[in-house]
N, C-alpha and C positions, 0 to 999 in steps of 0.2 A: 720687310722680306718681300721681294717679288714674287707673286704666284705663279707657277707654271701654268702654261695652258694646257688645257686637257685635251686627252686624244680620245678620238670617238672610233670604234669599232665595230662591226656587227655581220651578220650574215642577211643575206638578200635572195630569196628564191625567186626565179623568174618560172612562172606556170602558165599555162593555157592549153589552148587545142593544138594537134600537130600543125604545122606549116604557117603559124601565124607570125614567125620570125623570131622566135626565143634566140635561137643560136647566133642569127645577124646582130641582134641587138646585144648580146654577150660581146661579140667581137668587136663591135663598134665602141661600146663602153671601154673596153680595156686597149681598144686602138691596135689590136693585132688578132691574128685567126689562131683562135683556141678548139671552139668549137668545129664540126664539120658541118656545112650546109650544102641544100641541094633545093630544087624547086619541088621535089616529091615530099609527101608529108612522112612521118614517123622515121626521119633520119636519124634522130638523137634517141638513142636506145638507152643511156646511163648517164646518171647524175653527171655533171662536169662542174669541176670547181675552178673559178677564175678570180684572181686576186687583184684587186686596185689599190695601191699604196699611196700614199703622201707623207708629208712631215707630222701631220696632225690626223690622217684619216686612214682607215683601212676598210675597204668595202669587199667582203667574200662573197662573189656571186656564185649561186647555184642554178645552173641551166640544166632543165629537166625534160623529161621525155614528155610529148604530147598527152594531154588526158583524153583517152578514149574510151569506148566499150571493148573489153578484151575480147579476142576470138581465141588465142594461144595463151599458154603458161608465160610466155615470154612477154606478152602484153600484160599480164598480171605483174609480173616483176616490174616492168618499166613504168607502170601506174602506181604501183607501191612505191617505187623510187621516188616519184614526185610527191607523193603523201609524206614520205620521210623527209623531203626539203622543206614542205610547209611547216613541218613540225619543229624542224631545228632552226628556222629562219626568225630574225627578228623583224624583217620588214618583207611582206610579199608583193611581188609585182605580177599583177594578172594582166597578160597580154591579151589583146583582141585585136581585130581588123576593123580598119575604117568603114570598110563596106560591109561588116557584118550586122550593121545595125544595132538594135537595144535588145536584143534575145540572146542570151548566155546559153550554151546546150546544158543539157541538164548533169551530165558528168563533169562540167566545170562548176556550175552551182553547187553540186555537192561537195566536191573538193575543197571549196574554199569558204564553204557555209560555217566550218568549224574554226576560221580564224576572224571572221567579223566579229568585231568588237573586243576580241583578244590580243590583236596584232595590228601593226599600221599595214592598211591592205590599199596599196596604189594601183588603181586601174590606168594603165598605159594602153593609149589606143594606136596602134601602129598602122603604117602604111597609109597616112594621111595625104601623102604626094600622089596617092592614085584615086582620089576622089575630090569633090569641090568642096570647099569651105562649108558651104550651107547643107552638106550632108552631116559633117561633122559634130557641128553646134547643137542640133537637136539630140544626137547620141550623149554628148556630154551632158546637157541638160538632163535628160533623162536617168542617166546613172547616178549623177548628183542627187538627184531627188530621193532615190532609193535610202540614200543615208548609210551604204554598206562603205563606201570608199573613204579613206582618209583624204585621198586628192585625186585628181585625174589629169593626166598629162597626154596629150596628143604629141606623136613624134613618127618620124620617118626614120627608123635604124638603118635603112639602107642607104638613104641620102644623108644622114647624119641630122637632120633637122629636130631641134629642140633637146637635143641630148644633153646640152649642158644645163638647162633647166631641169631636166629629169635627174641628173646626179646632184645639182644644188638640193632638190628635194628630197633625195634619199638622205644625204649627209644631215639635212635638217632633223630627221628622225631616226638616226643612228642614235645608240644608246654611247655614254662616256665609257670606253673601256681601252685598256692596253692592246698593242697589236697582237693578234693571235700567230702570224707566220713573219719572218724576215722580211725586211722591206723591200729584198730583190725577188721574192718568192713571187710566181705567177700562176702554178696551181700545185696541188699536193700528188696529183697524178703521175706516174713515172712514164717515160719517153715511150717504152713498149705499148703503153695503153694509147697514146696519140698516134704511134705509127699504125698500129690495127684500125684506128679511125680513118687516118688518111687513105689506107687501102681500101676500107669500105666506102669511103666518099667517091673513090674513083668508080668503084661499081656502079654507085647510083648514077654517076654521069653518063656512065656507058653504056648501061643496059636500061630496060624498059619493062613494063608489065610487072609479073612477080616474082622475077629473078632477084632484084637487090633484097626484097623482103623476106626471101628464103635463104639468104646469104649471111653467113656470119665469118670473121676473121679472128684467127687463134694466132698468137704470135709463139713459135715454137722455140726459137733461139734469137737472142740480141746480145751481141758482144763486140767489144771493141778489139779489132787486130790490130797487126804491125803496120806503122806509118800512118796511124790514126783513123784507117778505116773501119766502119761499122758494118758488121755482117748480120744481116736479118733473116730469118728463114720463117714464113709464114704459111699457115694452111687455110684456104679459103673453103669455108665449109657449105654445102648445098645439100638440098634433100632428097634431089632426084637425079638420075644419070643422065637425062635429057638437059638438065641445068648444068651439069659439069660439061657437057659437051658446048654449049652455048659459051659459057665462060672460057673456055680454052680456045674455042675458034677453029677456024680451018689453018691446020699446020701451026697451031698456037699463038696466031697472031693477035687474036682478042686478049688473051693473057699476058702477051709480052706487052701490049698497050697498056694495059693496067699496071704492069710493074714498071714501066718508063715512067708514066706520068706520077706516080705514088712516089717513087725514088726521088723525083726532083723536089717534090714538096718534103718528104722527110730529110731529106739532105738539108733544105733550108731549117727545117726544125732544130736539128742536132748541131747543125755548123760544121758539118765534115763529111768525107765521101762516104758512100752506103753502097754496098752490095747487097742487092735485094732477091731473094729466091723464092718462088710463089709456087704452091702446089694445092690442087683443087681435090678435095675429098667428098664423097657421099656420106652423109649420116641421117638416114631417114627420119622424119618428125624430130628434130632436134629443137623446134619451137618449143616442144612439150615434154622435154626430156630434163627433169629437175636436175640430175646429177652431170648433165654436159652444161646447163646454163649456170650451174655454181663454177665449173671449169672456167667458162668464159667471162666470169666476175660478176654475175647476177645473183649474188648471195645477199638478199637483202631479208634477214629475217627477224630484224630488230623489231 
C-alpha cells in the first residue's frame, strides 16, 4: 500500500521594530499586496493574516504591528497583538535591518525572550541590498554565536533577494498538519477591513508629521448594489479640528485625492466598480478611548 505524502501547515509570525519591512516581506512572500506599506513607521496597526498554499504545504503568515514603547492605549493594543501572534505561532520570523548592526532594542529582546528555546525562531536580516556584504557577515556571525536563533537568513524583501531560501527554511520547520484554510483562501479578514486599510495607506502617502498617526478609518457601509457596483461609506477619524481641515483641504481637494487613489486600489481588490464616499469626523483622544478602539477592531483581550 502506497503511503500518502504528508501535508505540512503552520502559523508563522513576522515580528520586529516598526519600519523594518514586515509588511513588504509578507506581500513579497504571497506575491500579492495584502498588507499596506509606507516609508513611515507604525503603518501596520492590526495583525494581518496572509495564507500561502501549495499541494502539500500551507503557511499562515501573521504580519504584526511594530514592537515599540507605547505612548497611547492604541500602541498597547498594537503591541499586545504582536505578542498574541508570538503565542499562536509555530515559527517566529524576527525581522531586523541589515544596517542596524548587532543590537536588538530592549522591547524586541523582551518580546522574543519568551519563545527562545520553545519555538523555531528565525532571524531574518532584511534590506541587505542597502549595505555592503562585509557589513552583513559579522552581524550574522554575532547573532549565530548567541545561540538564540534556529536559523539566520539575510534577504531583501523589496528586491526579492533570497526569499526562495527563506520559504524553504520555513517549510523545513513546519509541523505536519492538514491545512487550516481552503486552498484558495488568501486571508480570513473581510473586504471591508482591507478597504479601510487601503484608505489609511493613502493618508500615510499624502500627509506628513502627526496627521497619519492621529487618523483612523471606520467603514460605515459596505454593500453591493445594482449592476455589480459596490458602495462604500467610510469615516476618517481625527483628533482635532485642525487635522480635519488638513485632510479635507481647500475646497475638498485633499479628501477628493485620497478618495480617488483609494478607490482605484479597492476596485483592484474587489474586482468590480466601487463608489467610495468619505467623511472626516473629529473624536478627541480616540487613541486612548477603550470603547472606540474596540469598535475599530482593537479588541485583543485574550
